[in-house]
C-alpha positions as CSV (number, residue, x, y, z in Angstrom):
1,M,129.5,149.8,32.7
2,S,126.5,149.0,31.4
3,E,123.3,151.1,31.0
4,T,121.4,148.9,33.0
5,L,119.9,148.6,36.2
6,C,120.2,146.2,38.5
7,A,117.2,145.4,41.7
8,I,118.3,143.9,44.8
9,V,115.8,142.2,46.9
10,L,116.9,141.8,50.6
11,A,115.2,138.6,51.4
12,A,117.7,137.1,54.1
13,G,115.8,138.1,57.2
14,Q,114.6,136.6,60.1
15,G,111.2,137.7,60.6
16,S,111.6,137.7,64.1
17,R,108.5,140.2,64.7
18,Y,106.3,138.4,62.5
19,R,107.3,134.7,63.7
20,E,106.9,136.0,67.2
21,V,103.1,136.7,66.4
22,A,102.6,133.7,63.6
23,G,104.3,130.9,64.9
24,A,108.1,130.4,65.0
25,H,107.4,128.0,61.7
26,R,106.2,131.0,59.7
27,N,108.2,132.7,57.3
28,K,106.4,136.5,56.1
29,L,108.1,136.2,52.6
30,L,105.9,132.8,51.8
31,A,102.4,134.0,53.4
32,Q,99.3,135.3,51.1
33,C,98.3,138.8,50.1
34,M,96.0,140.4,47.9
35,G,98.4,142.4,45.8
36,R,97.3,145.7,44.7
37,D,96.6,144.1,40.9
38,G,94.0,142.4,42.9
39,V,96.2,139.0,42.1
40,E,96.7,136.9,45.4
41,R,100.4,135.9,45.5
42,C,103.0,135.2,48.8
43,V,104.6,138.3,49.9
44,V,108.2,137.7,48.2
45,E,105.8,137.0,44.6
46,H,104.8,140.1,44.9
47,V,107.8,142.1,44.8
48,L,109.5,140.3,42.3
49,S,106.4,140.1,39.8
50,N,105.9,144.9,40.1
51,L,109.9,144.7,39.6
52,S,108.8,143.3,36.1
53,G,109.7,145.8,33.0
54,V,111.5,148.2,35.4
55,V,114.9,146.6,35.8
56,D,117.8,144.4,33.6
57,K,118.6,142.7,36.2
58,I,117.1,141.3,39.7
59,V,119.5,139.7,42.7
60,L,118.2,138.1,45.2
61,L,119.1,137.9,48.8
62,T,118.2,135.2,51.0
63,R,119.1,132.7,53.4
64,P,120.4,128.9,52.9
65,Q,117.1,127.6,54.6
66,Y,114.7,130.1,53.0
67,S,115.3,126.8,49.4
68,C,111.2,128.7,48.2
69,V,112.2,131.9,48.9
70,A,115.1,131.4,46.1
71,E,112.8,129.0,44.1
72,L,110.8,131.8,43.4
73,G,113.6,134.1,42.7
74,L,114.6,131.8,40.2
75,R,111.3,131.1,38.6
76,H,111.0,134.9,38.0
77,G,114.5,135.1,36.0
78,G,116.7,136.4,38.9
79,E,120.1,135.8,40.3
80,V,119.9,133.8,43.6
81,V,122.5,134.5,46.6
82,V,122.4,132.5,49.6
83,L,124.4,133.7,52.9
84,E,123.8,133.7,56.0
85,S,123.4,137.6,56.2
86,P,124.3,139.2,60.0
87,G,122.6,142.3,58.4
88,M,121.0,144.4,55.5
89,G,124.4,146.3,54.8
90,D,125.9,142.4,54.1
91,S,122.8,141.7,52.0
92,I,123.8,144.8,49.7
93,A,127.6,144.5,50.2
94,A,127.3,141.1,48.9
95,A,124.5,141.7,45.8
96,V,126.8,144.8,44.6
97,S,130.0,142.9,44.1
98,A,128.0,139.8,42.5
99,E,127.0,142.5,40.2
100,P,129.3,145.4,40.3
101,D,128.9,146.6,35.9
102,H,125.2,148.2,36.4
103,R,124.2,152.6,36.1
104,G,122.5,151.9,39.1
105,W,120.8,149.5,41.5
106,L,117.3,149.5,43.4
107,I,117.4,148.7,46.7
108,V,113.9,146.8,46.9
109,L,112.7,145.0,50.9
110,G,111.1,141.3,50.2
111,D,108.5,142.3,52.4
112,M,107.2,145.1,51.1
113,P,104.5,143.7,48.6
114,F,102.7,147.0,47.7
115,I,104.6,149.2,46.2
116,H,103.0,150.0,42.7
117,P,104.9,149.2,39.9
118,D,105.1,152.9,38.3
119,T,106.4,153.9,42.1
120,L,109.2,152.0,41.2
121,K,109.5,152.6,37.5
122,R,109.7,156.7,39.0
123,V,112.7,155.9,40.7
124,A,114.3,153.8,38.4
125,D,113.8,156.9,36.3
126,S,115.5,159.0,37.9
127,L,118.8,157.9,38.9
128,Q,121.6,159.7,38.5
129,P,125.4,158.6,38.9
130,D,125.9,160.4,41.5
131,M,122.9,160.6,43.2
132,I,120.8,158.7,46.0
133,S,116.8,158.9,44.5
134,V,114.5,158.1,47.6
135,P,110.3,157.6,47.3
136,V,109.2,160.6,49.6
137,H,105.1,159.5,50.9
138,Q,103.7,162.3,52.8
139,G,107.0,163.5,54.1
140,Q,108.5,160.3,54.5
141,Y,111.6,158.5,53.2
142,G,110.4,154.5,52.1
143,H,111.8,152.3,49.8
144,P,113.1,151.1,47.1
145,V,116.0,153.1,47.1
146,G,118.2,153.7,44.7
147,F,121.9,154.1,43.8
148,G,123.5,155.5,40.9
149,H,126.4,154.0,39.5
150,E,129.5,156.2,41.7
151,F,128.3,154.4,44.6
152,A,129.8,151.0,44.4
153,S,132.3,150.9,45.8
154,S,130.3,152.7,49.0
155,L,127.9,149.6,49.1
156,M,130.4,146.7,48.1
157,G,131.5,148.1,52.1
158,L,128.7,147.8,53.8
159,A,128.2,145.9,56.9
160,G,125.9,145.3,59.4
161,E,122.3,146.0,60.0
162,K,122.3,149.9,58.9
163,G,122.1,148.9,55.6
164,A,123.0,151.6,53.2
165,K,121.5,155.5,55.7
166,R,124.8,155.8,56.3
167,L,125.7,156.8,52.8
168,F,122.9,159.3,52.5
169,K,124.9,162.1,55.0
170,A,127.4,163.2,51.7
171,A,125.1,162.1,48.9
172,K,122.9,164.3,46.8
173,V,119.6,163.5,47.5
174,N,117.2,163.0,44.3
175,E,113.4,163.0,46.2
176,V,111.1,162.0,44.5
177,A,107.6,162.6,45.5
178,V,104.7,159.4,45.2
179,D,101.7,159.7,46.4
180,D,101.9,155.7,47.3
181,P,101.4,154.4,51.0
182,G,103.0,151.1,49.6
183,V,106.7,152.8,50.1
184,L,106.0,152.7,53.6
185,W,104.6,149.3,54.2
186,D,106.6,146.9,55.1
187,I,105.3,143.3,56.3
188,D,106.3,143.3,60.0
189,V,103.2,141.5,61.5
190,P,100.6,139.3,59.9
191,S,97.4,142.2,60.3
192,A,99.8,144.0,57.5
193,L,99.0,141.5,55.3
194,V,96.3,143.4,54.1
195,F,96.3,146.4,52.8
196,K,94.3,149.5,53.2
């Protein structure tokens, strides 16, 4: 095992709620928005930019038809894993299987562009081999969620829509208190592209 930290960016969802409002041909990951740094980029590019300097490796999971998303992942120095993912669990399992030799993994949602880089760093720095680290804002668990190395086999065994939530039940959870509403702010509909 190396002492590196790997970010797994989940960008293989259908985005159906967003498409219902914006139109079937619209991909929320490519929608433009103003980031907390005052720069306008597309949603997934904010996510990738915010990880710069926080992790040692980025693995972006995306669908075969999302070639523009894959290109952005490569442009930001990430490894791209392309799959027709039936759910978040399958995506996480594929990414950890592709990159098993890290001290931990930061699970980052590709549609959460407003998480402050300091929050990402605090969650990353809090990782322990046998713990799950999660940011907590106003009593609510948010993202990203960090998993120490001892969770490797559990993460590789995930499947379905639920992602890694079931792993919380038997785990030691490190709650990282943050004053960052971005940890709860995902882009499900076009109106969410404006951060308040």
